[in-house]
C-alpha positions as CSV (number, residue, x, y, z in Angstrom):
1,E,-10.4,22.0,-8.3
2,G,-7.3,23.4,-5.6
3,I,-6.7,24.0,-1.8
4,D,-6.7,27.7,-0.9
5,A,-3.0,28.7,0.3
6,V,-4.7,30.0,3.6
7,L,-5.0,26.3,4.7
8,Q,-1.5,25.3,4.1
9,P,-0.4,25.6,7.6
10,V,-3.5,23.5,8.8
11,I,-2.7,20.9,6.6
12,A,1.1,21.0,7.4
13,R,0.4,21.5,11.1
14,N,2.5,24.2,11.4
15,T,2.1,25.1,15.1
16,L,3.6,28.1,17.2
17,R,4.2,28.2,20.8
18,R,3.1,30.9,23.0
19,G,3.4,30.1,26.4
20,S,1.8,26.7,27.1
21,K,-0.5,27.1,24.1
22,K,-0.4,25.9,20.6
23,M,-1.4,28.1,18.1
24,I,-1.7,28.3,14.5
25,K,-1.3,31.1,12.3
26,L,-4.3,31.0,9.9
27,G,-4.2,33.9,7.2
28,D,-3.2,37.0,9.6
29,K,-4.5,35.2,12.8
30,E,-3.1,32.9,15.3
31,I,-5.5,30.7,16.5
32,N,-5.5,27.9,19.3
33,Y,-5.0,24.4,18.1
34,S,-5.8,21.5,19.3
35,P,-4.2,18.1,18.8
36,N,-7.6,16.5,18.6
37,F,-8.5,18.6,15.4
38,R,-9.3,16.9,12.2
39,L,-9.8,18.2,9.0
40,F,-11.8,16.3,6.5
41,M,-12.3,17.8,3.0
42,Q,-14.2,16.3,0.0
43,T,-14.4,16.9,-3.4
44,K,-17.2,16.0,-6.1
45,L,-14.2,15.2,-8.6
46,S,-13.9,11.4,-9.1
47,N,-9.9,11.4,-9.4
48,P,-8.7,14.6,-8.0
49,H,-4.8,15.7,-8.4
50,Y,-3.1,17.6,-5.7
51,P,0.2,18.5,-5.5
52,P,2.6,16.2,-4.0
53,E,3.1,18.2,-1.3
54,I,-0.5,18.2,0.0
55,Q,-0.6,14.5,-0.5
56,A,2.4,14.0,1.5
57,E,0.9,15.8,4.1
58,C,-2.5,14.2,3.9
59,T,-4.1,10.8,3.6
60,L,-6.6,10.6,0.5
61,I,-9.1,8.3,0.5
62,N,-11.1,7.5,-2.7
63,F,-14.7,6.2,-2.2
64,T,-15.3,5.8,-5.9
65,V,-17.9,3.0,-5.6
66,T,-17.2,0.6,-9.2
67,E,-20.0,-1.8,-10.2
68,A,-17.3,-4.5,-10.3
69,G,-16.1,-3.9,-6.9
70,L,-19.5,-3.5,-4.7
71,E,-20.5,-7.3,-6.9
72,D,-17.3,-8.8,-5.4
73,Q,-18.1,-7.4,-1.8
74,L,-21.6,-8.4,-2.1
75,L,-21.1,-11.9,-3.6
76,F,-18.3,-12.1,-0.4
77,L,-20.7,-11.4,2.2
78,V,-23.2,-14.0,0.8
79,V,-20.8,-16.6,0.3
80,V,-20.0,-15.6,4.1
81,L,-23.4,-16.5,5.2
82,E,-23.8,-19.3,2.9
83,R,-20.8,-21.3,2.5
84,P,-18.5,-20.1,5.6
85,D,-16.1,-22.6,4.5
86,L,-15.3,-21.2,1.2
87,A,-15.3,-17.8,2.5
88,R,-12.3,-19.1,4.7
89,T,-10.7,-20.8,2.2
90,K,-10.6,-17.5,-0.2
91,S,-9.1,-15.6,2.7
92,Q,-6.7,-18.0,3.3
93,L,-5.9,-18.1,-0.6
94,I,-5.6,-14.1,-0.5
95,Q,-3.1,-14.7,2.3
96,Q,-1.3,-17.1,0.6
97,Q,-0.8,-15.0,-2.8
98,N,0.4,-11.9,-0.6
99,E,3.0,-14.3,0.9
100,F,3.9,-15.4,-2.6
101,K,4.3,-12.2,-3.7
102,V,6.6,-11.5,-0.5
103,K,8.7,-14.7,-1.0
104,L,9.2,-13.4,-4.9
105,A,10.1,-10.1,-3.9
106,E,12.6,-11.5,-1.1
107,L,14.1,-14.0,-3.7
108,E,14.5,-11.0,-6.5
109,A,16.6,-8.9,-3.6
110,L,18.5,-12.2,-2.9
111,L,19.3,-12.5,-6.4
112,L,20.3,-9.1,-7.0
113,E,22.8,-9.1,-4.1
114,K,24.5,-12.0,-5.2
115,L,24.7,-10.5,-8.5
116,A,25.8,-7.2,-7.2
117,N,28.4,-8.9,-4.9
118,A,29.7,-11.5,-7.4
119,E,33.2,-11.5,-8.0
120,G,35.4,-12.2,-11.6
121,D,33.2,-14.4,-13.7
122,I,29.4,-15.1,-12.5
123,L,29.7,-18.7,-14.6
124,D,32.7,-19.6,-12.6
125,D,31.1,-18.9,-9.1
126,A,29.6,-22.2,-7.7
127,D,27.8,-21.1,-5.3
128,L,26.0,-18.1,-7.3
129,I,25.0,-20.6,-9.8
130,I,23.7,-23.0,-7.1
131,G,21.8,-19.9,-5.4
132,L,20.7,-18.9,-9.0
133,E,19.3,-22.3,-9.5
134,D,17.5,-22.6,-5.7
135,A,16.0,-19.6,-6.4
136,K,14.7,-20.4,-10.1
137,K,13.0,-23.3,-8.7
138,T,11.5,-21.8,-5.8
139,S,10.2,-19.0,-8.2
140,D,8.6,-21.4,-10.4
141,D,6.8,-23.2,-7.8
142,V,5.7,-20.3,-6.0
143,K,4.4,-18.9,-9.5
144,E,2.6,-22.5,-10.0
145,K,1.0,-22.0,-6.5
146,A,-0.2,-18.5,-7.3
147,V,-1.7,-19.8,-10.6
148,V,-3.5,-22.4,-9.1
149,A,-4.8,-20.2,-5.9
150,Q,-6.0,-17.7,-8.6
151,E,-7.7,-20.3,-10.4
152,T,-9.5,-21.6,-7.3
153,Q,-10.9,-18.1,-6.4
């Protein structure tokens, strides 16, 4: 399934000015363009593939519902009603895991920066070695906490 080339100016929002009005060229005609205009398209394809230029201009939403995903959502709603304390704990764990991922990414960037800026033999750079050891220790702590959080969920 493809998108007709006539819709490309609409998708790319290629507008023209004619006096005080915004116009858009659709085929061989110019029509008034409203900034409130929204285009919603749907497909019956379960996993559609569109060219990169279309994906860059559009927001694609996958409304495919899997049995496991639906089960998780329903289970969470039941837990919210029956045990709000557990629901809060789960939300906190999810937030904590996201923070762990950010922390690990920051550590990785810091390590790469230190290694890139190291001069001479990196084994002789005491500050770099201490920084690497600290990063390793922090990384291990974050990974342990992430494992505990995953088991708790």
